[in-house]
N, C-alpha and C positions, 0 to 999 in steps of 0.2 A: 257193174252188172249189165247196164244197158249195152255197153260195147260187146260183151260176151253174147248177149241175147241177139243183137243185130248180126254178129258174125255167124251164129248158129243158123239164123234165118237165111242169110245169104248163102251159106255153104250147103245146108241140108234141105231147107224147106222151099225156098224160092224156086229152085230148079224144078221141083215136083209140081208146085202150084202153076208156074208159068207154062209148063207142058200142056196144061189143060186150059190155058187162057186166064188163069187167075193170078192174083198178086197178094203178097202178105207183107206187112210192115209192122215194126215194133212201135207202138204209140207211147208206152210208158214201161219202165222196168226199174225195180229196186230189189233189195235182198229177199223179198218175200213174194213178189208178184210181177208177172209180165202181162202186159195188155197188148194184144195184136189186133190189127185191122185187116180184114180180108176184103178184097175188091176184085174188079174185073169179073170173070166168069164165076168166081166164088161168091160174089154178092148175090144173095137171094137163092143160091143153089140149094136144092133140097138135101144134098149130101154134105153140106157145110158142117153140121154137128158131128158127123162121122169123121170128117177130115180133122176137125179140131181134136176130138177125143181119141181117135185112132192113130193119128199121125203127128200132129203138131204138139200136143201135150207130151206124149212119150219122148219125142226128140228133145224138147226143151228141158224136160226133167232129167234126161240122161246127161245132157251137157251142163246144165246149171245146178242140178241137185233135186232130189225127190221132194224137198220141202217147198219148192216153187209152185205157186198157184198160177195157172194160165187162164186168161180171160179174153174173150173175143168181144170187140166193140163194134 
């Protein structure tokens, strides 16, 4: 599962985040949960909750399954 999560982050999310000076990485991943870490311009950004719920969670659920919980650390 971690490999699939990392591939989704590389392909779909990292290009979006890096365009605004941010970075996203998978910290942990198993069959039920993916933990991501946002850094760069994303760290402390007031829009971070919106990016997480509006972009990151939907992409990872689409790729990995609706049952996945996505958490930011």
